[in-house]
N, C-alpha and C positions, 0 to 999 in steps of 0.2 A: 504494500500500500504506500502511495506517495503522500507527502505532507505539504501543506502550503501555509504561508504566513497568515496569521489571524489578522483580519481587518477590524480594528477596534480603536475607538477614540474615547479618551477619558473626558467626561463631561464636567462642566462646572457644577459644584454642589447645589447651587440654586436651581440650575437646569434639571438636575437629577430629581430634586424634590418636586419641582413643577411637573415633570413628566409623570412621576409616580402618582401624584395626586390627580392629575388629569385622567390617567388610566383608571384609577380607583373610582372616580366620579362617573366615568363611562360604565364601568362594570356594575356599579350600583343600580343602573337603569336596565340591566339585562334581566328579563323575566321569561319564565316558561309560559307559553301561550297555547291555549286549546281551541281558540276561535280564529280561523284563518279566512282572509279574503281570497277569492279566486283570481285576483289581479295577477297578471303575468309578471314574472321576475326575469331580468336579463340573465340568460344562462351563463354568460361570461363571468358574472359576479359569483355564481355558485361554483364554477370551475376554479376561480381564484381562491375561494375559501377551502376547497378540497386540496388544492396545491399547498396552501398554508399548513393544513393538517399533516400533509406528507413531510413537512420539515421538522416534525416533532422528533425528539431523541428517542432511540429505541435500543434494546439490548443487542450489542454487537452490530448495531446499524442494520439489523435484519429487516426492519420496517414490516412487521408481521400484520399488515392490515390490507384490506381491500374495500373500496367504496363503490356502491352501486347507486347511481343517480336515476331515480324513477320519475318520469313525467307522463308516461302513458296512462290514460284514464282507465283502460281495461285492467292493467296490472295493479293500479292503485285500488281499484274496486276489489280485486282478488285479495290483496293484502288486508284491506279493511275487513272483509268477510272472515278471513282466517283469524285475524287478530281479535275480532269481537267474539268469535267462538271460544278462544282461549280465555279472554277476559270475563266472559259470562260464567265460565266454569270457575275462574278464580274468585270472582265476587260471590258466586253462589255456593261454592263448596271448598275450594282449596285454601283460601286465605283464613288465617286464625282471626278470632274476634278482635284481638288487640290491634292487629294490623288494619282491619276494616274501620275500627274506631279512630285510628290515627288518620286514615284517609278521608273519613267522613267530613272533616272540616274543609276539605277542598272541593266538596260536592262533585266528585268524580263517580263514574259508574262504568259499566262494561261497553257502553256505546261510544264509538270513536269516529264520528263523522269527519273529523279533521284529516283523517288519512286519505280522504277523497278530495276535500275542498282545498287543501294546501297545494299550491302549484307544483311543488317538488317534494319528494321523499328522498332523504339520503340514508341508505342502509349501510352501517359500518359492520364489516366482518373481521374477525380475528383469524389469523392463519396459524393454526396449531403447529404446523410444520410446512416447509416448502417442498414442492414436488419438482424433481428433475427427472423426467421420464417416470420410471417406477421407483426411483430412489427417494427416500425421505430425508430431508435436511432439517435438523433441529433448529427451532427458534427459541429465543431466550426472553424471559420476563414478558411474555405475550400480553397478559392482562394489564400489566403496568404500562407497557408501551402503547397499547391501543387506547387505554384510558387517557393517557397524556395527549395522544393525537386527537381524541374526541374533544378534549378540553380546548385544544387549539382551534378546532373546527367551530365549536359553539361560540367562542369569543370572536372568531373571524366573521361569522355570520352576523353577530351583534354589531360589530364594528362597521359592517357593510350596510347597516340600516335595515336589517331583516330580523324577524322573530323566529323562534324555533321551539321545539319541545323534545328533550331527551326522553324518548318513550321506550319502555321495556316490557311489552306484553310477554307473559311467561306461560309456557315455554315458547321460544321463538323459532323453533325448527322449521316452521312453515315458510319462513323467509328464504331459507336455503333451497327448499323445494320450488317455490314459485319463481325465484330468480335464477334457478338452475346453477347453483354454485358448486364447485368441486368439493370432494369429501374432506379436504384439509381445512376448509373454511367453516367457521361457526358464527352465527348471528351474535352481534355484540350490542348494537344500539340501532334504533329506528327513529330518525329525526325528520318530522314534518318541517318544512321551511317555507316562508313567504312573508306577506304583510298581514298585520292583525286586522280582523274585522272591525269596522267602525264601532266605537263605544264598547270595545272589549273590556271586560272586567277581570282583574287578577286579584288573588288574595293579598291582603296586607300582611307582609311577613316581617318577623322580628329576627334578625340575625344575632348570633352570639357576639359578645363584645370581644375586643382584642385580648383582654386579660383572661377570658374564658378559654380561648383557643391557643394561646401562646405564652410560654414562660421564657423570660430572659435571664440567663444564668451567667 
């Protein structure tokens, strides 16, 4: 492997503080949305956010992820139908009472119309291993790597002026079947993307304070 010189400029302390605060204020406005407008989104914007996700660090630079961008109405309908089947079972039988109680405050249920109304669905797959012919090549820290890439993606979408929802219907094996993914790929995250419906309401959330989430030693 070849190496290249790191391109890095040390910023003035005031500039660093300004940038960090600006990013924080932007992140404070990111919300998960379940009501999407059908308004079209430039596909170039979506492509750029996925390219950003691909820049995430990964174990041994294996980049153990694959993204499927779904815009086809028929496929979105198939995904919604399969997701609602699993979600109905989850809400009706699988979920423990404590879990349902925690979810009740968000007024969610098994119905997922946003899977059809959102102009795009981004499906994130994790590659358990890579395939080279019939040979299996091991990937490292797969969940951690794909999780970081997904975080990059969500913030890139927000930064681009779009809303999204990290959705995890359980189990998600139907995505592998509908999207015809190879056996080394497993569903990780289903992300509807677009503009919010006019007058969309979101829960008022209280985040933990800095002292609750971080110790300085």
